[in-house]
N, C-alpha and C positions, 0 to 999 in steps of 0.2 A: 634519797639524798635530801638533806635539809635545805631550807631556804638560804641560810647563810653560805653553805657550801656551793649551792647553785649560783648564788650571786658572785662569789669569788671566781668560780669556774667560768661562768658566762662572761664576766668582765675580762677575765684573762684571755679567753678565746677571741673575743672581739678585739682586744688590744693586740693580741698576737697576729691576727689577720691583718689589722690595719698597719702594724709595724712591718709585716712581711710585704704588704703592698708598697708602703713607703720606701722601704729599703730596696726592694727590687726595682721600683721606679727610679730611685736616685742612682742606683748602680747602672741601670739601663741608660739613663741620661748621661751619666759620667762616661760610660763605655762609648755611647754613640758620639758624644762630643769629642772625646779623645781620638776615636777612629776617624771622625770627619776631619779633625785637625791634622792627623797623620796623613790621611789621603790627600788633603790640600797641600801639605808640605812635599809629599812625594810627587804629586802632579806638577807643582810649581818647580820643584827641583829638576824633574824630567824636562819640562819646557825650557828652563834656563840652560840646562846642559845641552839639549838639542840645538838651541840657538847658538850657543858658544861653539859647538862642535860642527856646525854646518859647513864652514869653509874647509875645515880639516877633513871632513868626510868626502866632500866633493873632490878635493885635491889629493885624497889618500895620504895626507900628512900624518903618519903614524906617531911620530915623535910628539907632535902637538897634542894628539889624542891621548897618548900615555900621560902627558903632563896634566891635561884637563882631568883625567880620571883619578890621578894621584891627589889633586887638589880636592876633588869631590869626596874621596875616601877619607881625607884628613879631617873632614867635618865630623866624622864618627856618627853620622846620621843615616848612612847608607851602608849596607852589608855586601852588596854585589852589584857590579855595573858591567854591562856588555854594550858594544857599539857595532852595528852591522851596516854594510853599504846597501845600495838599492837592490843588489842581486842576492842578498842574504848571506854574504861572506863576512865572517867575524873579523873586525879590524882591531879591536882592543878589548880587554876585559880586566877587571880587578875584583878582588874579594877572596874569602876563604876558599880553599880548594874543594872542600866538601860541598860548599854551597854552589860553586861553579859547575859541579858535576850534576846537580839536580836539574830536572826538566823545568824550563820556564813556562809558567802558566799565568797569563794576564787575568786579573780578577777585577770585577766592577765594584766589589765591596770587600770588606774584611772577612767575610764568612769563610772563604776558601783558605785563608791564611792560617786558620786554627789547626789545620792538619799537620803542618810541619813548622809552623811558627814564622813563616816568611811570606810577606805580601809582595806580589809581583805587579809591575806596571811598565808599560811601554809608551814611548812618545815618538812619533815620526819626525824625521829630519826633513823639512820642506824647504824648497828654494824655487821661487817662480811658480808656485802652485803645483810642483812636481815632487813626489817623494824621493829623496836622495838616499835615505837610509833610515835606521831606527835605533833608538836608545832604550835599553832594557834595564830597569832598576829592581833590586830586591831589598826589602827593608824588614828587619826583625820586629815582631810585635811583643817581644818579651818584656820590655819596660812597661808597656801598656798593661800586660797581665799582672805584673808585680804591683802596679798602682791599684788595680782593681782588687787584688787580694788584701792589700793594706786597708783599703776603704771598707771591705767586707768585715775585717776584724774589728775595726772601730765601730761599725754599725751594730755588730753583734753585741759588743760590750755595752753600748748605750741602750740597746733594746733590753738586755737583761736587767740593767739597773732600773729602767722604767717599769718593767714587769713586776719587780719586787715592790716598788713604791705603790703601784696600782693595787697589788694584792693586799698590802697592809691597809690601805684606805678602804678597800672593799670589805675587809673583815670588820673594821670598826663600824662602817655604815650598816653592814648586815646585822651586826649585834643589836644596834638600836632599832632597826626596822623589825627584827624578829620579835622583840618584846612588845612593840606596839601592835603588830599584826596578830600576835597570839590572842590579845584581848578581843580584837575584831573577829577572829576565827571562832572563839568560844561564843561570842554573841550571835554570830551567824548560825551556829549549830542550834542554839536555843530558839532563835526566830524560826528556823526550819522546823523545829519540833512543835511550834505553835505558841511559844511563850512570848507573846508580844508585850508583856508587862516588864520584861527584863530591860535594864538600861546599862549602857557601857559607862564605867567611871571615866570622868574627864580630868586629864592632867596636862598642864601646859597650855600653850597658845599657838601651836604650829598646825601644819596642814593635816597631820594625822588626828589631832584633837578635833578639828573641824569635820573630818570624815566620821569620827565617832558620834559627833553631835548629829550629823546627817542621818546616821544609822538609827539613832533614837527617834528622830522625827519620822523616819520611814516606818518604824515599828508602830508608831501611833496611828498612822494612816493606812497601813498595809491591809488590815482586816476589812476596812470599809470599801476600799477601792480596787482590791485585787481582781475580782471578777470583771468589773466594768472595764478596767484597764486592759485586761487580756483581750476582751472582745474588740475594743477600739483599735488595739495594735494590729490584730488580725485583719480587721476591715481596711485599715489604712495600708497595710502591706499589700493586700490584694489589689486595692485600687491603684497604688503606686506602680506595681508590676505591670498592670494592664496599660496604664498611661505611658510608662516607659517603653513598653513593647510597641504600642501604636506610634509613638513619636519616633522610635528608631526606624520602623518600617517607612514612615512618611519621609523622614530625612534621607534614608537610603534611596527611595524612589526619586525624590527631588534632585538628589545629587546625580543620579544616573541621567535623568532627563536634562539637567543643566549641562552636563558633560556632552551629551549627544547634540544638543542645540548649539553649544559653543563651537564644537568641532565641525559640525555640518556646514557645508558651503551653501545649503539651501535655506531659504527663509520661511518662517512660519508665523502666522497671525491667528490668534484664537479670539472668539467673541463669546460673551456671556449670554445668559438667557434673554436679556433685553437687547441683544444684537449690538452691544458696545464692545469696543476693543478691550480685551482683557490682558493680553500678553503678546509681545512681538520679539522675535529673536534678533541678536546682533546682525546675523547674515541678512535679514530683511532690510536693515538700514544700509548695509553695504551695497545691496543690489539696487535699491530704489532711491537712495539719498534721503529718505524720510526718517526723521528722528523717532525711534520707537517709544521713547518716553513721552514725546509730545502727543502721540496718538492714543495713549492709554486713556480709556474712558470715552473715546470718540465714538459716535454712533455710526452705523453702517453707511448711511447716505453721505455723511461728511467725509468718511474714510474713502469712499468711492470717488468723491469729487477731488480730494487731495491726490489720489492716485491718477486721476484723469489729467491733472496738470502736468504730470511727469511723462505722460504717454505721447506718442507721435500723432495719434488721431483718435477720434471718437470711436472708431471701429475696435480699437484695443480695449476700451472700457466696456464696449458692448459684449465683449467676451465674458465679463463677470456676470452680466445679466443672463446670458445663455447658460452659464453654469448653474445659476439658481433655478432657471426654468426646467432644465433637464433633471435636476434633483427632485423638484417638486412633482414632476410628472412621471418619475420612474418608480416602479414597484419594488426596486431593490435599492433602498436609500444608502446602503453601506458601500456602494460602488463609488470610486473616486474618478470624476471626470476632469479633463484637462483642456485648457484653451491657451492660445499663444497671444501675448501682447508685446508691443514695441515701446521701450522706455527711451526717452531722449536725455534725461538728466538723472544722475550727475554725469554719466557717460552713455553713449548710445549702445543699447544692448537689447536682445530679445529674451523675454522671460516666459516660461511655461507656468501657467497658474492652474492649480488644482483645488477643488472644493470637497470637503468631507463634512457632512452634517452629523451632529451628535445628539443623542438622547440623554446625555449626562445632565445632572442637576446644575452644574456650574458652567458648562460649555455648550453652546448651541451649534457652532460651526468652526472649522479650521481652514484657513487659506494657506496654500503651499506655493512657494515661488522658487523656480529653478532656472538658472542661467543656461540658455541653449544657444547663445550667440555663436560659440565655437562650432557647434554642429551645423548651424545654418550657413556659416561662412564656409565650412568645409564642403558642404553640399553645393554651394554656389561655385566654389573654385573647381570642384570636380566637373560640374556641368559645363563651365566655360572651357576647361581643359579638354574635355571629351569633344565638345563642339569644334574647338580650334584644331585639335589633332585630326578629327574626321575631315575637316575642310582641307587641311594641308595634305592629307593622304589622298583625298578625292582628286586633286588636280593632276598629280602624276598618274593616278590610276585611270583617269578619264583619257589621258593621252595614250596610255598602254592599251586600253580597251578599244579606242578608236582606230589606232593603227593596226591592231591585231584583227579587228573586224574588217578593215579595208583589205588586208592581205589575204584573209580568208575568202572575201567576196570577189576579189578581182585578181587577175594574173598580172602582176606588175613587172615593169622593165627592171632589169638587174640594178641599175643605178637608183631608181626610185625604191626598189625593194631594200637595197642596202641602207638608203637614207631612212626608210621607215624602221628598219631593225635598229639603226643607230639611235633614233628617237626613243624606241622602246627600251633599249639598253640604258640610255642616260636617265630616263624616267624611273626605271627599276633601280638604278644606282641611287637616285635621289630618295626613293622610298626606303631602301635599305639603310641609307644614311640617317633618315628621320627616325626609323625604328631603333637603330643602334644607339642614337643619342638619347632617345626617350628611355631606353633600357638603362643607359649610363646614369641619367638623372634619377630614375626610379631606384636603382641600386644604391646610389649615394645617399638618397633620402631615407631609404628603408634601413640601411645599415648604420646610419648616423655617424659615418666616419670610422666605424669599427674595423673595416677592412683596409684602412690606410696603414701602410707599412712605413712608419716614420723612422728615419735614420739621420745621422749627422752627415750633411752634405756640404762640400765647398761650392759656393755659388758660381764663381768664375768658370771652373772646369765644367760644371753642369751646363751652364749657358753655352759654352763653346761646343759641347757635344750636341746640344739641341740644334744649334745653328748649322753645324756640320752635317747633320743627318736630315735636315729639312730640304725638301725638293720644291723649289719655286716653280711657278708656271713656265711653260715654254717661252723662250726668248726673253725671259726676265732674269735680272741679275740676282745672285744670292744676297741675303741680308748683309748690310754693312755693320760689322760688330765694333763697338767701342767699349772694350773691356780692359781697363788699366791693369798693369802688372803690379799689384799692391799686395800686402799681406792677406792671406786667405781669410775670407769671411765665411762662417759656416751657419747653416740653418738646420732645423729639424723638419724634414719634409719627406713625402713619399715621391721618390724620383719618377716613377711611371706617371702618377697623376699630375705632378707639376709639369712634366714634359708635355702631357696632353693639353694642359691649360695654355702653355706658351705657344704650342703649335696652332691651337685654335685662333689665338690673337694674330699670329703671323699669317695664317690663311686669310683672315679678314683684311689684314693690311694690304695684301696683294689683290684680293678681290675688289676692294673698294678704292683702289687706285688703278682703274683700267687704262688710263692714259700713260702709264709708266711712272717713273720716278723711283727714287731709292727708298727702300725699307730699312730703317736704322734700328739697331738693337744696342742698348747701353745699360750699364749699371749706374744707379743713382745713390749717392751717399748724402743723406740729409745733414744739414749743419746741426751743431749741438743745441742751439736755441729754437729748433723747430717745435713749437709748442703743441702742434696737433698730434704729435706722436707720443703715446704713453710710455714707450720704451724704445730703445735703439732698434732701427729697422733698416733694411736694405731694399732698394727698389730695382725692379727689372722693367725697363721702359722700351716700348716698341712704337715707333713713329713712322707714319707714311705721309705722302704728299698727294692724297687722293681727293675724293669728293667732299669729305668732311661731313659734319652734322651741325644742325641748328641746336640752340639751347634747349628747345622743347624736345628734341629727339634724344638727347644724351641720357636723360633719366630712364628712358624706356628700353635701352639696348639690352638690359638684363631680363626683360620679359620674354617668356617663351613664345617662339614663332614670330617675334617682332623683327622686321627687317627694315633697314633704313631705305633701301631701294625698293619702292613699291611697283616699279615697272616690270619686274620679273626678268630683266636682262641679266642681272648678276645672280649666279646660282648660289644656293644655300638653303639651310633648313630653318634658320632663325633660332637655333638652340645652342649654338656654340658659346655665346657669352653667358648664357644661363649656366652652362656646365662650368665655365671659368669661375663664375661667382661662387658656386657651391664648393668647388675644389679649394679655392683660396680661403673661403670662409672656414673650412675645416682645418686650415693651417693657421688660424687666428690672424689672417692677413686681411688687406683691403685692396680693392681695385679702383683706381682713380682714372677718370677719362677727361681729356682736354681736347676740344675740337672746334674748328671754324669751317663754315661752308666754303668749299673751293680751295682750302688751304691744307687740309689733311687732318689727321687724328693722332693723338698721343695717348697710349694706354700704359699705365704704370701699375705694376703689381708690387705692393708693399708687403714684405714678409719680416717677422721678428727675427733678429739675430740671436743665435743660441747663446746662452749664458757663458761668459768666459771666453767667447770667440769674437773675433772681429777687430777692426781698426779703432783708432782714437776717434772719439765723438767729435773732435775738432776738425776732422777732414772736411774739405769743401765738396760741394756737389760735383760729380763727374759729368753731369749732363751739360 
C-alpha cells in the first residue's frame, strides 16, 4: 500500500475511532440523563401519590383512591398503577389490562426495564413511621428509546459527512507529501550506497525544504563522524542504562525503608561514622518529644544530654552507657542489646532502647526506641490484682482452716460445733461469691461484650420485674418503687446482665443501711436542656438512707475489692460495683453516685433511649 493510501486509511481509521467514541459517549450521556430524569419523575410521582393516598389507604376509601389513580393516569406519564394496603391486599389499580397481568418487579435502575419496556417502582405509604400500604408504578421507556434512535441517526449522518471531508483533505495532503518524500527517499538510497556527493534539489521554503537541506549537511559530515558517533552513542547508552538501573534500585529501597519507618510505631536514630545523628524517624519524635530535624548533625554526647533532660532519672541515661559497654566487650557485635528508660516528657512513658552497631561506611550505630508503657502497666495491674485477690481469699480461707482444724483436734459441744460449721459455711459462701464475681468480670472483659444479647426492652416493666423478684434481707421492707405510668420508653439492653447490675446496687443499698430505712427505686427523666447528656437518656435511680460515703470514698467504689466499710461487719466482696460499671459501660451508659456521710447514697444508672422510642424531651424529672 502506497503512502497516500496509508495516509487516507490511517486518518480515516483514527477519525472513525474518535467519532465512535464521541457518538457512543454522547449517546451514553443522553441515555443516562434521560433515564435519570425518568427515574426522578417516577420516584417523585410515587412519593406524591403515596402522600396523597395516605388517608384513603388508612380509611380504605376506595372511591377516593380510584379518583386519585384516574387523575394520575390522565397525565399520560404513567402506564400502570396499583395500590395495596399494609396486608398486601390490592385496593385499586389502573392501566392497560395486558400490563396489569405482568409480574411487578421493582428495579433500582433502567437496566431491567429493557426486557419488556416497562420500568417498575414502588413507594411505601407511611403514617407515623409505620408502613400503611404501598403504591406500585409502571412506566414505559418507549419514548426514551425513540429519542435515542433519532439521535443515533443524526450522529451517523454527521459522522459520514465528516469522514468524507477528512478523506478529501487527506488525499490532497498525501499527494503533496508523496512528491516531497520521494525526493528524500531517492537521496537516502544514494547516501546508503555511499554517494555522499549527491545533493537534494531545494524548492520552496517550508519544513520539507529545511529537511532536504539538513540531509545535504548530514551527507557532508557523515563520512567523517560516522564511526566516532556510533562509539559515543554506544558508550552513552551503556552508561545511562547502568545509572538508571542503580537509581531505580536506590529509589525502590529508599521508598521501602521510608514506608517501613513511617508506619512503624517504634523510633530509630542512626549515627554516621563520626558518631553524629544522621537520621531520626517521625516515631522517635512522637515517643520522646525531641524534634528529629533539630538533632540532625548533633554529636553523640549532646544527643545523650538532650535525651537525659527528658528522662526521669540519671539511671535511665546510664542504660545507654551500659549498652555501649556491652557491645564493645562482646565478641558477637551483631547482637542487639536492650535497656529500659523512663521518659517524663512530653508524656510519662517507659521506652525500651536497643543498640545495633554497624560496619557500614555511612552508619556507625542505630538506636531503637519502643514504647513498653502498656506492658509495664499491665504487669503492674496484674501483680496488684493477684495480690489483692490472694489477700481477699486468704481471710475466709483462714477462718475455714482454723475452725476445721479446731473441729478435728477437739470434740466440741453440739452448739459450738454448729456455730463452727456455720462460720465455715458463711466463709465458704463468701469465697464462692468472690470467685463467681471474679469469673463474671473476667468473662465480660475477655469477651468484650460479645456475649451480650441486646434486645429492645421497655424500661418500666423491666424495673418492676426486677423489684418484684428481689428478696430483701429478713425483717426489711421491699424497695419502694416510683415508676410513673407514662408512655413506654425502650432501650437496647441485655435483660439478664442489666438485672444483675440493678440487683448488685439494691444489695449494696440494704447492706449499707444497717439501721433500716426505705430503699427507693425510681425512673429519672432528664430535662431537655441537660447539657451533660450527648443524647436522650433514661435514668434508673436507687437511693438508701444508710451510712453514706465521703467525697474521697465515692471515686473508689468502682475499684475491685474496695469496700466503704473497713470494719468487716458488713459482708461483701467489694466486686459488685466493678461489675456494675463493666455492664453499664458495654450498654454505652454511665453510673452516677451522690452520697453524704450519715444521710445515704443515690446511685443512678443512665442508659441511652433507643432511637424512635420514648417520651418528649420536655418531660420533667420524675425524681
